C-alpha positions in Angstrom: 32.8 63.2 -10.3 30.1 63.8 -7.8 27.6 64.4 -10.5 28.6 61.2 -12.3 28.3 59.2 -9.1 24.8 60.6 -8.5 23.7 59.7 -12.1 25.1 56.1 -11.7 23.3 55.6 -8.4 20.1 56.9 -9.8 20.4 54.6 -12.8 21.1 51.6 -10.6 18.2 52.5 -8.3 15.8 52.8 -11.3 17.0 49.5 -12.7 16.4 47.8 -9.3 12.9 49.3 -9.0 12.1 48.2 -12.6 13.5 44.7 -11.8 11.5 44.4 -8.6 8.4 45.6 -10.4 8.9 43.0 -13.1 9.3 40.2 -10.5 5.8 40.9 -9.0 4.2 39.3 -12.0 6.1 36.1 -11.3 5.3 36.2 -7.6 1.6 36.5 -8.5 1.8 33.4 -10.7 3.3 31.4 -7.7 0.7 32.7 -5.3 -2.2 31.8 -7.6 -0.9 28.4 -8.5 0.0 29.1 -12.1 3.2 27.2 -11.8 3.8 26.7 -15.5 3.6 30.4 -16.1 5.8 31.1 -13.1 8.4 28.6 -14.4 8.5 30.3 -17.8 8.6 33.7 -16.3 11.5 33.1 -13.9 13.4 31.2 -16.5 13.3 34.3 -18.7 14.5 36.4 -15.8 17.4 34.1 -15.1 18.6 34.3 -18.7 19.2 38.0 -18.1 20.1 37.7 -14.4 21.5 34.2 -14.0 22.9 34.8 -10.5 19.9 36.5 -9.0 19.1 34.5 -5.8 15.5 35.5 -5.5 14.8 34.6 -9.2 16.6 31.2 -8.6 14.5 30.5 -5.5 11.3 31.3 -7.3 12.2 29.3 -10.4 13.1 26.3 -8.1 9.7 26.6 -6.4 7.8 26.8 -9.7 9.7 23.7 -11.0 9.0 21.7 -7.8 5.4 22.8 -7.4 4.7 21.9 -11.0 5.8 18.3 -10.2 9.4 18.1 -11.2 10.6 17.5 -7.6 14.0 16.0 -8.5 15.1 19.0 -10.5 13.9 21.4 -7.8 16.0 19.6 -5.3 19.1 19.9 -7.5 18.5 23.6 -7.8 18.1 24.1 -4.1 21.1 22.0 -3.4 23.2 24.3 -5.5 21.7 27.3 -3.7 22.3 25.9 -0.2 25.9 25.2 -1.1 26.4 28.8 -2.3 24.4 30.3 0.6 25.0 28.0 3.6 23.9 30.5 6.1 20.8 31.8 4.3 17.8 30.6 6.3 15.3 31.2 3.4 17.4 29.0 1.1 17.5 26.3 3.7 13.7 26.5 4.1 13.3 25.9 0.4 15.7 23.0 0.4 13.8 21.4 3.3 10.6 21.7 1.3 12.2 20.1 -1.7 12.9 17.0 0.5 9.2 16.8 1.2 8.4 17.1 -2.5 10.7 14.1 -3.1 9.1 12.2 -0.3 12.4 11.9 1.5 10.7 12.2 4.8 13.4 10.8 7.1 16.0 13.2 5.6 13.5 16.0 5.9 12.8 15.2 9.6 16.5 15.5 10.5 16.9 18.7 8.4 13.8 20.4 9.9 14.9 19.5 13.4 18.0 21.6 12.7 16.0 24.5 11.2 13.6 24.6 14.2 16.6 24.5 16.6 18.1 27.4 14.6 14.9 29.5 14.7 12.1 28.3 17.0 9.7 31.0 15.9 10.0 30.4 12.1 6.5 29.7 10.8 7.7 27.9 7.6 10.1 25.7 9.6 7.5 24.8 12.2 4.9 24.0 9.6 7.4 22.1 7.4 8.4 20.0 10.4 4.8 19.3 11.3 4.0 18.2 7.7 7.1 16.0 7.7 6.1 14.3 10.9 2.6 13.8 9.5 3.9 12.1 6.4 6.0 9.8 8.7 2.7 9.0 10.6 4.1 10.5 13.8 0.9 12.3 14.4 1.2 13.2 18.0 4.5 15.1 17.4 3.1 16.6 14.2 0.2 18.1 16.2 2.6 19.7 18.7 4.5 21.5 15.9 1.5 22.6 13.9 0.1 24.1 17.1 3.4 25.9 17.6 3.2 27.2 14.0 -0.3 28.5 14.8 1.0 30.3 17.8 3.4 32.2 15.5 0.8 32.8 12.9 -2.7 32.5 14.4 -5.5 31.3 12.0 -3.0 30.8 9.2 -5.0 28.9 6.6 -2.2 26.6 5.5 -1.5 25.6 9.1 -5.2 25.0 9.7 -5.4 22.7 6.7 -2.3 20.8 7.9 -3.8 20.5 11.4 -7.1 19.1 10.0 -5.2 16.5 7.9 -3.0 15.5 10.8 -6.2 14.7 12.8 -7.6 12.8 9.8 -4.4 10.8 9.3 -4.1 10.0 13.0 -7.7 8.9 13.1 -7.2 6.7 10.1 -4.1 5.2 11.7 -6.2 4.2 14.7 -8.9 2.9 12.5 -6.5 0.6 10.7 -5.3 -0.7 14.1 -9.0 -1.3 14.9 -8.8 1.2 17.8 -12.2 2.5 16.8 -13.0 4.5 19.9 -9.7 6.3 19.7 -10.3 7.1 16.1 -13.8 8.4 17.0 -12.4 10.7 19.7 -9.9 12.2 17.3 -12.5 12.9 14.6 -14.9 14.4 17.1 -12.1 16.6 18.4 -11.3 17.6 14.9 -15.0 18.3 14.2 -15.1 20.6 17.3 -12.2 22.6 15.7 -13.5 22.5 12.1 -17.3 22.7 12.6 -19.3 20.6 10.0 -16.2 20.2 7.8 -17.2 17.8 4.9 -13.9 15.8 5.0 -14.2 15.2 8.8 -17.9 14.3 8.5 -17.2 11.8 5.7 -14.4 10.2 7.6 -16.5 10.0 10.8 -19.5 8.5 8.9 -17.2 5.9 7.3 -15.8 5.0 10.7 -19.3 4.4 12.0 -20.0 2.2 9.1 -16.9 0.1 9.9 -18.0 0.0 13.6 -21.5 -1.0 12.5 -22.8 2.0 14.4 -25.5 2.6 11.8 -27.6 5.1 13.7 -24.5 7.3 14.3 -23.5 7.0 10.6 -27.0 8.0 9.5 -27.0 11.0 11.8 -23.5 12.1 10.5 -24.6 11.9 6.9 -27.7 13.9 7.8 -25.5 16.5 9.4 -23.5 16.7 6.2 -26.7 17.0 4.1 -28.0 19.8 6.3 -24.8 21.8 6.4 -23.6 21.2 2.8 -22.0 24.2 1.2 -22.2 22.8 -2.3 -24.6 20.8 -4.3 -22.0 18.0 -4.7 -21.7 17.6 -0.9 -25.5 17.2 -0.7 -25.3 14.4 -3.2 -22.3 12.8 -1.3 -24.5 12.8 1.8 -27.4 11.1 0.0 -25.1 8.5 -1.3 -23.9 7.7 2.2 -27.5 7.6 3.5 -28.4 5.1 0.8 -25.7 2.8 2.0 -26.7 3.1 5.6 -30.3 2.3 4.7 -29.1 -0.8 2.8 -27.1 -2.0 5.8 -30.2 -1.5 8.0 -32.2 -3.7 5.6 -34.3 -0.8 4.3 -33.8 -1.6 0.6 -36.7 0.4 -0.8 -35.7 3.6 1.1 -32.1 3.0 0.0 -33.2 3.0 -3.6 -35.4 6.1 -3.2 -32.5 8.0 -1.6 -30.1 6.9 -4.3 -32.6 7.9 -7.0 -32.9 11.4 -5.5 -29.1 11.8 -5.7 -28.9 10.3 -9.2 -31.5 12.6 -10.6 -29.7 15.6 -9.2 -26.5 14.9 -11.2 -25.3 17.5 -13.7 -22.7 17.0 -16.4 -20.6 19.8 -15.0 -20.1 18.0 -11.7 -16.6 16.5 -11.1 -16.0 13.0 -12.3 -15.6 11.5 -8.8 -19.1 12.5 -7.7 -20.6 11.4 -11.0 -19.0 8.0 -10.7 -19.8 7.6 -7.0 -23.5 8.5 -7.5 -24.0 6.3 -10.6 -22.3 3.4 -8.8 -24.5 3.8 -5.7 -27.7 4.0 -7.8 -26.9 0.8 -9.7 -26.0 -0.9 -6.4 -29.4 0.1 -5.0 -31.1 -1.4 -8.0 -29.2 -4.6 -7.4 -30.1 -4.6 -3.7 -33.8 -4.3 -4.7 -33.4 -7.1 -7.3 -34.2 -4.8 -10.1 -31.8 -6.8 -12.2 -33.1 -5.9 -15.7 -32.8 -2.1 -15.0 -29.4 -2.6 -13.4 -28.2 -4.6 -16.4 -29.3 -1.9 -18.8 -27.4 0.8 -16.9 -24.3 -1.3 -16.7 -24.5 -2.2 -20.4 -24.6 1.6 -21.2 -21.6 2.2 -19.0 -19.7 -0.8 -20.6 -20.3 0.7 -24.0 -18.8 4.1 -22.9 -16.1 2.7 -20.7 -15.5 -0.9 -21.6 -12.5 -1.6 -19.3 -13.1 0.7 -16.3 -12.7 -1.2 -13.0 -15.6 0.4 -11.2 -17.9 -0.6 -14.1 -16.6 -4.2 -14.2 -17.1 -4.3 -10.4 -20.7 -3.4 -10.8 -21.3 -6.1 -13.4 -19.5 -8.6 -11.1 -21.7 -7.6 -8.2 -24.9 -8.0 -10.3 -23.7 -11.5 -11.4 -23.1 -12.5 -7.8 -26.7 -11.5 -6.8 -27.9 -13.5 -9.8 -25.6 -16.5 -8.8 -23.7 -16.2 -12.1 -20.5 -16.8 -10.2 -18.3 -17.8 -13.2 -19.2 -14.6 -15.1 -18.5 -12.6 -11.9 -15.1 -14.3 -11.4 -14.1 -13.4 -15.0 -14.8 -9.7 -14.3 -12.8 -9.7 -11.1 -9.9 -11.4 -12.9 -10.1 -8.5 -15.5 -10.1 -5.9 -12.7 -6.9 -7.5 -11.3 -5.4 -7.6 -14.8 -5.9 -3.8 -14.9 -4.8 -3.3 -11.3 -3.3 -6.1 -9.2 -3.8 -4.0 -6.1 -7.5 -3.4 -6.5 -9.4 -4.0 -3.3 -12.7 -4.7 -5.1 -10.9 -7.1 -7.4 -9.0 -9.1 -4.7 -11.8 -9.4 -2.1 -14.5 -9.7 -4.7 -12.6 -12.6 -6.2 -12.3 -14.2 -2.7 -16.0 -14.0 -2.1 -16.8 -15.5 -5.5 -14.4 -18.4 -5.0 -16.0 -19.1 -1.7 -19.4 -19.2 -3.3 -18.0 -21.6 -5.9 -16.7 -23.9 -3.1 -13.1 -23.2 -4.0 -12.1 -22.5 -0.4 -8.3 -22.8 -0.7 -8.2 -20.3 -3.5 -10.6 -18.0 -1.6 -8.2 -18.0 1.4 -5.4 -17.1 -0.9 -7.3 -14.2 -2.5 -8.3 -12.7 0.8 -4.7 -13.0 2.2 -3.5 -11.3 -1.0 -5.9 -8.5 -0.3 -4.3 -8.0 3.1 -0.8 -7.7 1.5 -2.1 -4.4 -0.1 -4.5 -3.3 2.6 -2.9 -4.2 5.9 -5.4 -5.2 8.7 -8.4 -4.2 6.5 -11.5 -5.2 8.4 -13.6 -6.7 5.6 -10.7 -9.0 4.5 -9.9 -10.0 8.1 -13.6 -10.7 8.8 -13.7 -12.8 5.6 -10.8 -14.9 6.7 -12.2 -15.3 10.2 -15.5 -16.6 8.8 -13.6 -19.2 6.7 -11.6 -20.1 9.8 -14.8 -20.6 11.8 -16.2 -22.7 8.9 -13.1 -24.9 9.0 -12.7 -25.2 12.7 -13.8 -28.2 14.9 -17.0 -27.7 16.8 -19.3 -29.4 19.3 -23.0 -29.1 19.1 -25.1 -30.4 21.9 -28.9 -30.6 22.3 -31.1 -31.8 25.2 -34.9 -32.0 24.7 -38.1 -33.1 26.5 -41.2 -34.2 24.6 -44.7 -35.4 25.3 -47.9 -36.2 23.5 -51.6 -36.9 24.2 -50.9 -40.6 23.8 -49.2 -40.5 27.3 -45.7 -40.8 25.8 -42.9 -38.9 27.3 -39.3 -38.8 26.1 -36.0 -37.2 27.1 -33.1 -37.2 24.6 -29.6 -35.9 24.4 -27.7 -35.5 21.1 -24.0 -34.7 20.8 -22.3 -33.9 17.5 -18.7 -33.2 16.7 -17.0 -32.3 13.5 -13.2 -32.1 13.0 -11.8 -30.8 9.7 -8.5 -32.1 8.4 -8.6 -29.8 5.4 -11.0 -27.6 3.5 -12.2 -30.8 1.8 -12.1 -33.5 4.4 -13.7 -33.6 7.9 -14.4 -36.2 10.5 -18.0 -36.6 11.7 -19.0 -38.0 15.1 -22.4 -38.3 16.9 -23.7 -39.8 20.1 -27.4 -39.9 21.0 -29.3 -41.1 24.1 -33.0 -41.4 24.3 -35.3 -42.6 27.1 -39.0 -42.9 26.7 -41.9 -44.0 28.9 -45.7 -44.4 28.6 -47.2 -43.1 31.8 -50.3 -45.3 31.4 -48.8 -48.7 30.4 -45.5 -47.9 32.3 -43.7 -49.3 29.3 -40.3 -47.7 29.0 -37.2 -48.1 26.8 -33.8 -46.6 26.4 -31.5 -46.4 23.4 -27.9 -45.4 22.8 -26.5 -44.6 19.4 -23.0 -43.8 18.3 -21.7 -43.2 14.8 -18.7 -41.8 13.0 -17.8 -41.0 9.4 -16.3 -38.6 6.9 -17.4 -35.8 4.7 -15.4 -35.2 1.5 -15.7 -32.5 -1.2 -14.9 -34.3 -4.4 -15.4 -31.2 -6.5 -16.6 -27.7 -5.7 -20.2 -28.8 -6.3 -20.1 -32.4 -5.1 -19.9 -33.3 -1.5 -20.1 -36.9 0.0 -21.0 -37.7 3.6 -21.0 -41.1 5.1 -21.4 -42.4 8.6 -21.6 -45.8 10.2 -22.6 -46.7 13.7 -24.5 -48.9 16.1 -27.5 -48.4 18.4 -28.3 -50.5 21.4 -31.8 -50.5 22.9 -33.1 -51.8 26.2 -36.9 -52.3 26.0 -39.6 -54.1 28.0 -39.3 -57.5 26.4 -36.0 -57.3 24.5 -32.4 -56.0 24.4 -30.7 -55.7 21.0 -28.1 -54.0 18.9 -28.6 -52.7 15.3 -26.4 -51.2 12.6 -26.9 -47.5 11.7 -25.8 -46.0 8.4 -26.2 -42.6 6.6 -24.7 -41.9 3.2 -25.5 -38.9 1.1 -24.3 -37.1 -2.0 -24.9 -33.3 -2.3 -24.8 -32.0 -5.8 -25.5 -28.6 -7.4 -26.4 -29.7 -10.9 -27.4 -26.2 -12.2 -27.4 -22.6 -11.0 -29.7 -22.0 -8.0 -30.4 -25.7 -7.7 -29.3 -28.4 -5.1 -29.9 -32.1 -5.1 -29.3 -34.6 -2.3 -29.6 -38.3 -2.8 -28.9 -40.8 -0.1 -29.5 -43.9 2.0 -30.2 -43.9 5.8 -30.7 -46.9 8.1 -32.2 -46.1 11.5 -34.3 -47.5 14.3 -37.9 -46.4 15.1 -37.4 -44.9 18.5 -40.3 -42.5 18.9 -41.8 -44.3 21.9 -41.2 -47.3 24.0 -43.6 -49.6 22.1 -41.8 -49.0 18.8 -38.4 -49.5 20.4 -39.7 -52.8 21.9 -40.6 -54.0 18.4 -37.1 -53.2 17.0 -38.4 -51.8 13.7 -35.5 -50.9 11.4 -36.1 -48.5 8.6 -34.0 -48.3 5.4 -34.7 -45.0 3.7 -33.7 -44.2 0.1 -34.3 -40.5 -0.5 -33.8 -37.5 -2.7 -34.2 -33.8 -1.9 -34.4 -31.2 -4.7 -34.5 -27.4 -4.2 -34.9 -24.8 -6.9 -34.4 -21.1 -6.2 -35.0 -18.2 -8.5 -33.9 -14.6 -8.9 -37.4 -13.4 -8.4 -37.9 -14.7 -4.8 -39.8 -17.9 -5.7 -38.6 -21.3 -4.5 -39.6 -24.9 -4.8 -38.5 -27.8 -2.5 -39.4 -31.4 -3.2 -38.5 -34.5 -1.1 -39.1 -38.2 -1.8 -38.6 -41.1 0.6 -38.9 -44.8 -0.1 -38.6 -46.7 3.2 -38.3 -50.5 3.5 -38.8 -51.9 7.0 -37.7 -55.2 8.6 -41.4 -55.9 9.4 -42.0 -56.5 5.7 -43.8 -53.1 5.3 -42.8 -50.3 3.1 -43.6 -46.6 2.7 -43.6 -43.9 0.0 -43.5 -40.3 1.2 -43.6 -37.3 -1.1 -43.3 -33.7 0.3 -43.3 -30.6 -1.8 -43.2 -26.9 -0.8 -43.7 -23.8 -2.9 -42.6 -20.7 -1.2 -42.0 -17.0 -1.7 -39.4 -14.7 0.0 -41.1 -11.5 1.1 -38.1 -10.2 3.0 -34.4 -11.0 3.1 -33.3 -9.3 6.3 -34.7 -10.9 8.4 -35.8 -13.7 6.1 -39.6 -13.9 5.8 -41.2 -16.7 3.6 -44.7 -17.7 3.0 -45.8 -20.8 1.1 -47.8 -23.9 0.6 -46.8 -27.4 1.7 -48.2 -30.7 0.4 -47.5 -34.2 1.8 -48.5 -37.6 0.5 -47.8 -40.9 2.4 -48.8 -44.4 1.5 -47.9 -47.7 3.3 -47.9 -51.1 1.6 -49.5 -52.7 4.7 -51.8 -51.1 7.2 -51.0 -52.0 10.8 -52.8 -49.2 12.8 -52.6 -51.1 16.0 -48.8 -50.8 15.9 -48.0 -47.5 14.2 -49.7 -45.0 11.9 -49.6 -46.6 8.4 -52.4 -45.4 6.2 -52.9 -46.6 2.6 -53.1 -43.0 1.7 -52.5 -39.8 3.6 -52.7 -36.3 2.2 -51.9 -33.0 4.0 -51.7 -29.4 2.9 -50.8 -26.4 4.8 -50.2 -22.7 4.5 -47.0 -21.6 6.3 -45.1 -18.5 7.3 -41.4 -18.7 8.3 -39.5 -15.8 9.9 -35.8 -16.3 10.6 -32.7 -14.4 11.5 -30.0 -16.9 10.6 -27.5 -17.7 13.4 -24.8 -18.1 10.8 -25.0 -14.4 9.7 -25.7 -13.1 13.2 -22.9 -11.0 14.6 -21.4 -11.5 18.1 -23.5 -10.3 21.0 -26.7 -10.4 19.1 -29.9 -12.4 19.2 -31.1 -14.8 16.5 -34.5 -16.4 16.1 -36.8 -18.5 14.0 -40.5 -18.9 14.0 -42.6 -21.1 11.8 -46.4 -21.1 11.9 -48.6 -23.3 9.7 -52.2 -24.3 9.4 -54.0 -26.6 7.0 -55.9 -29.8 6.6 -55.0 -33.5 6.6 -57.0 -36.3 4.9 -56.5 -39.9 6.2 -57.9 -42.6 4.1 -61.5 -41.7 3.3 -62.1 -39.9 6.6 -63.4 -36.4 6.9 -60.7 -33.8 6.6 -59.0 -32.7 9.9 -57.6 -29.2 10.6 -53.9 -29.1 11.5 -51.6 -26.6 13.0 -47.8 -26.5 13.6 -45.7 -24.0 15.5 -41.9 -24.2 15.7 -39.7 -21.6 17.3 -36.1 -20.9 18.3 -34.5 -18.1 20.2 -30.8 -17.8 20.9 -27.9 -15.5 21.7 -24.5 -15.5 20.0 -21.9 -14.7 22.6 -19.1 -14.7 20.1 -18.2 -16.3 16.8 -17.3 -19.4 18.7 -20.2 -19.7 21.1 -24.0 -19.6 21.0 -26.9 -20.9 23.0 -30.6 -21.2 22.1 -33.9 -22.7 23.3 -36.3 -24.3 20.9 -39.8 -25.7 20.9 -42.4 -27.4 18.7 -46.2 -27.9 19.0 -48.2 -29.8 16.3 -51.2 -32.0 15.8 -50.2 -33.4 12.4 -50.4 -37.2 12.3 -47.2 -39.0 13.2 -45.6 -42.4 13.1 -47.7 -43.4 16.1 -51.2 -42.2 15.5 -53.6 -39.7 14.0 -55.5 -37.1 15.9 -52.8 -36.4 18.5 -50.8 -33.5 19.7 -47.1 -33.4 20.2 -44.9 -30.9 22.1 -41.2 -30.7 22.4 -39.0 -28.2 24.2 -35.2 -28.1 24.4 -31.9 -26.4 24.8 -28.9 -26.3 22.4 -25.3 -25.2 22.9 -22.7 -24.8 20.2 -19.0 -24.3 20.7 -16.4 -23.7 17.9 -12.9 -24.7 19.1 -11.1 -22.2 16.9 -7.4 -22.2 17.0 -7.3 -25.5 18.9 -8.6 -27.6 16.0 -8.5 -25.5 12.8 -7.4 -26.4 9.4 -3.7 -25.4 9.0 -2.9 -23.4 5.8 
């Protein structure tokens, strides 16, 4: 009997060793991520040993890690019911809750596991990951640190810790707590030196904060410390975007070209797409539309309905002012994916450009339903809110000329919108002028009110009526004022204004004393192009109550050298003729010709951000020809410098100096300086939606 028992024990021992040895193969599959092979392996084991706990646990893990989380949870539920006191079984059940994204259940379960064994590394790390998924990042960091105390430098715990930091920083970024997000990312970077994920997140945060120098420095750090060729290309893609935002379009294209030409077919699809996308964007930024179109056409042929390709074509059409074609692409993007950020906000921008403001609001608000508090979308809505808010604009100026005329004027303008189509217009002006030699002085007050209405996206009507009263040396009187205009966009990149304006000649006291009323019939026509050339033409026919009339033609051909800031150079030509010549009263030549070369530098106040300066400078020189007299050289300087305190408030000074003939005389110089203040009332008087 003793011998038989020894033989049985030896047989069982050899079977156990053989079974354990066979299981090592399955363990290896799990450890190396070959979950399909692991599932097949342990399924075969269970056919022979259906009750083996270890094989059941390993099979459940293989099933869950391969993606079938629901089945894995069922398997572990059976095990935890059979082995309610087995801590390893409970750990696997807790992990299955994470796989099923049942984070609230997992939180309560892991709390029990940690209470049961406060030094269990899997329990502590599982609890940290659960809290991270619930966006409870502060608590998650506490427990991942506890896990690292149990198992220092554990790679899984370190990865979790990094992503807890990244998640917490992103949470703060979404709340627009940018400084807090930066602190978290910098702290993470101190723990994970030059980590590519942390650097990319930090650079993106700086872009959102408009901290372009810091963003550039971060991308350069990524470039210098890149461990892979693909990370180097990611850094170049980021640098290209920063250069674009800094207005350095040529450098942006050069940087993007470097990245694009380094691409290899074996690179992952994400980096291939990202780099191709940035390269085409850089071509568009540099107005190389033909080359960009060719690249997009090639992509469309290969991938005809890919959203990122459609977005590139939509962007190109926006830059070319083909807004209807762009809108069609954004609609297709949304048909493919209704949650697409590019589709929703891109559509909003195009609708705004088309003058369909209510629809633009709706598209931007829809974007926020998918991307809560997203900065670009909220900024877009804020810009529209500012556009459709009541505002006050006040100007005060002092002018003088070498004809001994001085004038002081104040102008107050108010606009109150009732909807995105209708607004109330109001204006009050006061002007007092005196001639220091003749001591002739006069005052005038003018008040007017009216409406602006958008009949269609490309047709806007403005009309105001008012009265002006003047007190002059020999007379007091009141006159009717009127201003009616129609703004139309007949074709792409073209605008046309036609209108009628009735006003009083109020340049100096002598003219106010004569009560000369002017009835202007005018048209302004501007043509822009996609190759930086533009042409503006203006025609005025003026009928006056002193039985005189005037024709005025002005035309300007200009070229845009830069876009940020805007820099234009061009040629201006002006022709004037009066039916009657009354030089003793006002400048009224039978023929007047003037030509000038000009330069205009401007940082537009409308696109200037809060707490930034804006400016404008125009310098021009040329010649004027009055009747048959010898030509006379001319000059003109106009400038503006201001500061934008917020989106609702700005202040600027302005000035003009010119010697071009005016309504009073030829051969004179005129100077004006002034101050302007603008206040947007915001929530007080804003269109309600």
